[in-house]
N, C-alpha and C positions, 0 to 999 in steps of 0.2 A: 273147024270150030272156032267160035267168035272169043276173044281174051278179052279180060276184063282188064281195063287201064287202072294204075294203083299211081295217082299222082301226088308227089311228095310237098307238102305246104312249106312255104318258109319255116312255119312252125316246129315242134317236136313231134306231132301226131302224124299219121298217115290215113288220108280219107280213100275210103273205096266209093267210088261212083258207077252203077250200071251204065252200059251203053244204051244210046236211043233205041227202044223196042217199046210194042206196045205190051204193056201190062197184059201178064198170062194169068187166067182165072181156070186154076186148076179145077176147082169144084163143079166147073159148069161142064157137064157130059159132051157139050159139042165139041169142047176144047179137046178132049180125049182123042186125038185123030193120030196119026203116025208121026205127021207132021210137028203135032206138039211135043210128043214123045221127045221126036229128035233136038227139038230146039230146048228140051229142060235139060238134056245130059249135056248138051253144049254148053248150057248156062253153069251147071255144076261142074263139070271140069274146068273152066276157068276159074271159079271161086277157090277150089283147093289148089291151084297155082299160086293163086295170089296171098293166100293163106301163109303158104310156105315161104314166097319171099318177104312177108310180113315178118316172121318171127325170126329170119335171118337178120333183118335188119335191126330188129329190136336186141337181138345178141349181140350185134355189133355195137349197138351204142350203148349197151350195159358194161360192153368190156370197154368201150372207151371211156366212159364216165369211170370206172374203176380206175384204169389208168391214169386219168386226171387227179382223182384222189389219193392215189399212191405216189404219183408225181409230186403232190404238195406235200406230204409227208415226210418223203425222202429229202425235198426241197428244206422243211424245217428242220429234219434230223442232221443235215450237213450246213445248211450257210445261213440258218436264223443266226442273227447277231447276237443274241441271249442263250441261247440253247444248241445251236448248231454245233457239230464235231468240229468242223474246220475252223472255230473260233478257239479251239484249244490248242495249247503249245506242250511241246516237250511231254512230261511223264503223264500228265494229264490226259493227251490225246492219246498215247499209249494205253493207257489203263480202259479208256473209253470206246476204243473204235470198235472192239469186238462186240460190245453189248450192243451199240449202235446199229451195227449190222445185224445182228439177232433179231432186234426189235424191228429191223424193216421187213425180215422175214416174214416175223410173225404178222405182221401189218398186211403184207400179200395176200399171206394165207387168209387172213381173216375178211379180207375183202373178196376174194375170192369165192370163200365159203359163201358170201351172202350174195351171189350174183344168182338169177332167177333162171339160168338152164345151162345145162351142160356145155352149149356152142360157147355161151357168153363166158363159162369159167375157163374153156378151153383158149378162147382168143385171149382172155386177160392174161393167163398163165404163161402162155408164150411172149406176152408182151412184159410181164412182169420179170421173167428170167433173163431176156435179153437186158432190160433196164440194170438188175441186180448185178449182172456180168460187168456193166460199165460202171456201176457203183462200186462194186468191189476192186476194180482197176483202178478209180480216182482215190478210194480210201486207203489202198495200197500204196500207191504215190506218195498222198501225203504223210502215211507213218513212216515211209522210210525216210522221209525228211525230217519229220519231228524226232524220230528215234536218234537220230545224228545230231540234232538240237538238244536231248535229254541226257543223251554221252555228254554232249560237250560240258552243258550246264552240270551234272554230274561232278565230271572230272575238275572243272573250275571249283565247285563247292568243295570237293575231297580237298582239292590242293590249299584252298584256303584254311580248312579244317588243321590241315597237317602243318601249314605255316603257323595259324594262330597256337597250336598245342604245341611247337616248338618254342613261341614265343613264350608260351605260360611256363615252360619247364628251363625258365632261366637259370635256374640254380641247380641244374640237373645234366651236365654235359653229354652222358652218354644218350638220355632221353630225346634233349633236343636236336642230335645230330641224326637220331634214328625217323624222326619226324621231316627233318630237311631232306634226309635221302629219298623219304616217300614221296613227298611232294614232288621232287625232281624228277623222280620215275614215271608219274601221273602226267607231268607236264610234257616228257618224251613222248609218251602215250598220245598226246594230244597232235603229235606233228603229223600223224600218221593219217588226220582227217582234215587234209589239204593245206598243211603248214610244212615250213622246211624245217630242215635239224638246225639251220644257223638261227631261227627264229627260236626253236625249243632251247636250244642253248643259251639266247639271249634271255629269254624269258627266266630261265633257271638261275642264271647269274644275277638278274635282278631281285627276284625274289628272296633268294638266299643273303644277299646285301642288306635288304630293307628288314629282315628277320633278325639278322646278326645286329645289324643298328638298334633294334628294337630290345634284343637280350642285353648287348651291352650297357644301354641307359637304363635298364632294369636292374641291372647288377650295380650300375653306380647309385642307383637310387635306394635301394635295399640293402646293399652291403657296404657299398662305399665307391669312391674314385679307384683306389688300389685295384679293386676286385675287377671292376669295368675297364681298367687299363688293361691289366693282364690278360683278358679275354681279349680286348682288341688286339692287343700283340700277337696272340696266339692266331688269330684269325684273318691279321690285317690284309692280306693278299685276296680274301673276299669280300672286301669292302668297296663299293663304288667311292668317288670322290667326295660326293655329297654326304654320304651316311659316315665315311670316315671322319669329315669335318663335323658332322652333328655330335658322334659319340664323343671326338676329342673336345668339342666343345664342353659339352654334358658334363666330362670329367673336371675340366676346368670351372666350370661354373658350382660344380658340386663342393670342390675343394676350397675355391673362396669362399662359398656360403657356412662349410665346415667350421673355417678359420674366421669368419665372422661370427657364425654363431657362440665358437668359444670363447671370441672376445667378450662379446653379450654374456655368455653364462659366467666369465670371471668376474665380468665388471657386477653383474648382479649379483654374485657371490660375495665380493667383498663389499658391495652394499648392504646384502643382507647379514652379512655378520657386523658390520660394524653398526648398523641399524639393532640387530639383536645385543650385541655386545651394550648398546647405550640402554636397552630395555633391561638386558640383564642387570646393568649397574643399577639403573632405576630401581629393580624388584631389590636389590640386595641392600639400597640404602634406606629404601622402605622396613625390610625386613631389621636391619640393623637398628634403625630407630625405635623400632615396636620392642626390641630385645634389649635396647638401653633403658627400656622404662622397667623391666625386671622379669617381662613376660618370657618364656620360654624355657629351655634347658642349656644346659651345656653341648648336647648333640645337636641344636640349634644352631649356637656359635660356631660350632666343626663345620655344619654344611655353609655357613656364612663364610668362613674362612675358605672353603673348597672352592665356592662360588666365585672369591674374588681371585683365588688363585688361576681358576678358568679362563678370566678375563686379564691374567697377566699383571692384577695389582697385587703385588707381592707385599707392599707396605699395610695396605688394610689388611690381607689376609694373615700377615704375622700378628696386627692387630687383635683381629677376630680371635687367632687361636689363642694367645695371651688370656682374652678375654675367657675364653673356653675353659682353662683351667682356673680362673677364679671362680668361675659359676660351678665347677664340678666339685670345686672345694665348697662351695654352697649346698651343693648337694649331698655330699658327704658329711656335712657337719650341721645338716639341717636337724635342729632341736638339741643340738649339742650344749652343755653346760656352759658358762662364760668359764670355768676354771679351765676346763681342757682345751678350749680354744686359745684361752691365753698363755699356757702352758706350752702348747704347739707353736705360736707367735714368738713366745721368748726362746725356743730353741733355733729357729729360723733367722731370730735376728742376732743370734749369739754367732752366727756365722759370718758376720761383719763384710758383706759386699764378697762373699765366696759365693754366691748362689747360682744355680743355674737358671734360665730361662724358666723350665718348670717351675723351679722351687721359687722365683721370682712371681711366678704369677700365683702360688701357691700362697705366699704371704700376703700378697695384695687382695687375694681371695679371703683369706682369714682373717684379716683387718675389716674388709667389708661385712662378712659375715658377723663380726663381732660387733661393730657399730650397729647393725641391723638388729642385730640379736639384745645388745644393751638399750636399743631402742625402745623395743617391742617390752622388754622387762621393766621398763620405768615408766611406762603407762600405766595406768589403774587397771589393775586387772592382768597386770605384764605376765605373769607366769601362763595365765590361761591363754593371752594372746600368743605367747611362745608355742604352747602347745598345739593349740589349733594349726598353726604355721607349721609344727613339725611331725603331726599326725595329720591333718585333716579333719580331723574330728570339729565339731561343733557345739560349743557350751550352748545349753537351753538358754532359752528367754524367758526371765522371770515374770510370772504372773499372780497377781496378788490372790486371784480367785483359785489358784492350783499349788497347795503346799508343795505338791511332788517335785516341780520347775525348781522351787526353791533347793530342796533337797538334792537334786540331780546336779544343781549348778555347784554346791559346797562340795559333792562329790569328785566333780571334775575339778575344782579350783585346789582342793588338798591334793587329788594325783599330780596336778600339773605343778603345785610346788614342789612335790618331793622329785620330781622327774627333770624340771627345768632348774631347780636351785634358787628360784625368787620366792618372795613371802607368798603367804595364803592370802591372796585377797581375791574373793569372790564376786566384786563388785565390777563392771565395765564404766567406762569415765560415763557414758548416758544413764547409768545407773545411779551413780553418784549426784550426778547434776538434779536427777528425778527426787534424791532422797534428802540432799543438804539443806535443801530450803527450810523443810521443819525443822532439822537441827537446831537451827538459831533462834526458834521460838520459845513458849513457855514449856515447862516441866510437860505438859500433856501431850505438847507436842512433839518433845524430845524422846517420850515413853512411844507414841504411835511409831517412831522411827524404829526404837531399840525392839518393839515387836515384829517390825517388819523384817529387820534383820535376824531375830530370832528363828523366823521360818524356817533358816539355815539348817537349823537342828544341831549340826555338828559347831559344838564351842570352839573348833578353830576356826571354822569358817566365820562364825559369828564375830569373833576376838577380830578376826582380820577385815571384816567389813567396819567395824568400829573404828579401826587403826585407820582406814581409807577415807572414812567420812569425817574424823576431826582433826582439828590444829593441835599444835604442841600442849597448848594450855588447856584442852579439854579433855585431860587425864579422866575425871570422875564420870563421863559418859563411857570412855573406853572400859574403866572398871565395872560399871555396870551392865555393860555388854558381858562382861566373863560372869555375871551372877544371875542373868535372866534364864539361863536355861537348868540351872539347879532346883533342887527342890523348895520351894518358898523363896526364890530366887528374885522373882518380880518385886515381891513387897519392898526387899533390900536395893532393886536398882530404883524403884520408885523413892525412896528415901535419897539416895544417891543425888537422884536427878532434883527434887525438891531442893536440896540443902544448899544449892547455888543461889536460890532465891531469898532463902532465909538468912544466909549470910550476909547477903547485900543490906538487911535490915537491922542486923543485930551482930555486926563486926566486934563490938567491944567484948563480947564474951568469949573470943577465942584468942589465944595466945600463941602466936605463933612459934616463940622461942620455947615455952616449955613441951609445946606439941612435939614439936621436933625432937627434943631431946628424948621424950617417951619414947617417941616412934622409933629413933637408932636404938634404944636399948631394946626393948619390945619385939620390933617387927624386922628391922634391917638386917640381923643376923639369919634369920629364917627367908629373907629374899634375895639373900647373896647370890644363889643360882639362878636368878632371874636378870633379866635386861635392866640394867639401870633406867630404864624409863619407865619400866614397871613400877618399880620401888616408888618412885614419883607420883605415879598415877594414883597407886594405893595410898597415899599422902593426900593426894588432892580429894579421893573419894571420900578417906574417913574424915576430912575437912566437912565436906558438905554433910556427910551422915550426922556428924558431931552437932553443925549448925540446926539441922531439922531438930532433932533428940531435945538439944537445949530448948528451941523454940516451942516445943510439945510441952517441955517439963517447966517452962517459965524460968530457965536460968537467966542470971544476969552476970555473972562473972565465970570465970574458967572454973572447969570442973572435971579433974584427972579419970576420974570414972566414966563419965560421959565419954572421954577421950579413947581409953581404953577397949570400950566397948564398941565405940567408933571403928578404932583400928580392926579390930575383931570380926565387925560387919563389914567391912571394903574388902575382907580378904574371905567372904563368904560364910561367916560364921554365925551361926544359927543354934539356938536351944531348943531341941523337941523333947519335951517331958523332961528329964533330967540329963540327956545325953546333946553333947554338943556337935554339930555336923560342921565341918568346913572351919575356916577361921585359923587360928593358932593352937597347936597343942604342946606340951611339954615332953621332951626324949633326952633323959638322962642330965634333966635342969636345965635344957637348951630349949629354945622355943623355935618350932617347925611348924611350916605350912600344910595347912590341910587341904585339899581338893574340894569344892563347894560339893556338898552332899555326901562326903565319906568321913569318917569319925577318926580321931586319933588312933583310937583303940585296932580299928580295922586295919590303918595302915601298917603301925606298929608292928601286929601280929603277924602279917604277911611277912614284913622283912625277918621278923624274930623266928620263924621257921623255915624259911625258905633253904633250899639245897641247891647243890652244884647243877642239877640237871635244869632247876628252876630259872636260876639264875641264867642258863644257856637261854632258856626260851624267852625270858622277858626281858633281856638285855638290848640295848636300843644304840649299843656302839661296841667297840671291840674290848677285848678282856680286859679288866681291871690290872693295874700295874702300881708298883710302889716306885717312887722316885729313882728307887737304886736298882729299878728293872726287874724285881722279882714280881711274882704274880701274887694277886692277893686272895687269899682263902676265902672261902663262904664264912668261917667263922668268925675271921677277921672283919669281913664285910658288917657283919650283923653288932657289931660292938661300935661303927663308928655312925655318925650322926648322919641322918638324912636329910638333904638339902634340895627342895622342891624346885625344878627345874623349866616346870610350865606342864599345865595340864596334869596327867597321873605321872609323869616322868621325875625321877628323882635321882641325884647324883650324891655323893658321901664327903661329908667333910674331915678333913685328916686330923691330928692332933696340932698340927702347925697351924691349922685355921683355912686350908687351901681345900680345893675340891680334888680330888681323887682322878687320877688322870687315866691314859691308856696308852699304849707304844707310838700311837699317830699323834700324841700330845693333846687331845682332846678329852674332856669331861667324862668319865665313864657315866653311864646311865641306864637305869632300868625303870620298865613301866610297870608298876605296882598292878596296873588293872590285870597283868598276865601271870602275877604269880598266885597258885594256889590259896586257898582260905583253909588254913588246919587250926584246930585248936590244941 
């Protein structure tokens, strides 16, 4: 039987070429002969054999192609410089190799499943199995090597960790020794991987020395050179020569640094102390300057003394304590009356050099307080100034549009005079300056001033203001001030003020000798209880009234009747209807001064009907006492001539012509305004 030739071309395809033979046309009947049939059978048999051979070759080709693909995958999985297994080292290789082999097995299965025929799959599987066996051998050898590398790296890392932890436990001997022992055991285990025991011993000694060096230096730095030295001496045999020198050098350097730092700290402390002392001294001097102006309290002086003592200035400390004693006196005697201050000064001065330091400071303080108190009291409105200083209260400012401001000032002045012992003076220096300009003008201007001070309301404050504003020779104005607030008093006051001008033009109508004689007979006894200057002021005021009334009546010569009426008017005497108010009124044949607005009968009836309890309520002094020490009874008191002492206060003249006294030696006095009115 003829065969079909299946030549292989240089390419990847197989060409089938028929043998040279005349083509058969099986449709031609003439060809269906026995020979033709034989030839056809031969041809068909050759074709089947060729097809079988072709399929085998195709299977081989597919298997080889799959093997090439698998080989490329294996090459990349194992040897690729970026992704291959063999590029990995140590633990990374150990973690990755099983996955790589599994991936290769999956890749082989995937390629096998994609082959076109069972023959190709069988051929590829045989090849892949052999290749996988070889790959496993290669990977196994690689893993063995990398496992050793991994174990070595792990032990090295563990050793380093233990040595590091030993160093970190520099302040805990027990822990550091545990870590050193663990590190030594790991190093000894490494000797089993191709190293000698001698290597292990040297490595252990080296690492222990380095670690103990670090521990010793850490103790030097964090605890101190003594702690570092103690550790070094305890483990001296474990240190190499270099590490021993390093620790000893660290100890020496640290000690030198501590000594230098101590010297620096001490020098800085001395400098700071000196600077602080200088600064404190400057502060104390500033405080002392402020305190010497009068600011501060005794406590501030004590604080100053303590400050001087702290900086070692004992001299200034003693001076400040003495000043504290003086200031304490000022605080204790703040607002004290001069009489009390003078009495306490006298008691201390009586000791004549036998004073303790505290008593000497107290005496100096009292003298200073007295000087300051006297200075305040000597100024206009002195009692008010002292009251303001003593109590911290402030007197109201005077406002002409606000009469209440005058009344408030008057109350303050009266209370201040009572507590501080000075005269009732409701005007401060600035008030005096504002008013005294008009005081030297004509009668209308003087009346304006009088009306202004009349706003005080309280006669005591009005009279006090008049005394502040006037000189010694202006008694008529002072008397006008006593009249201005009484009923009809402004008319009398105006007569007093106008009289000065009238007297200047008609001096001849006034006879001073006769006037003085009549005044002494009529008014002087009635005014015996009043201050001497008051009697003189009444005389001057009566003289002005006399001049004004003489001018009005056209008198050209002395008139004793006008003069007696002028005296009565100067004392506030005024007739309303048939009853005289104020002025002079007779009691038992003797003249008595009656307060403006009061009647003689009103005064005398109160005195005639007063009882023992009444005198107790109305008394403004101690109980009345005879010169022999016996108490004056009310019935005896009623028989004595009353003598006006000022305002509505009365004393009593004895048969000997003296004022009735008290146990203290002062005149006995009653305020008749406090006596009840009885029929």
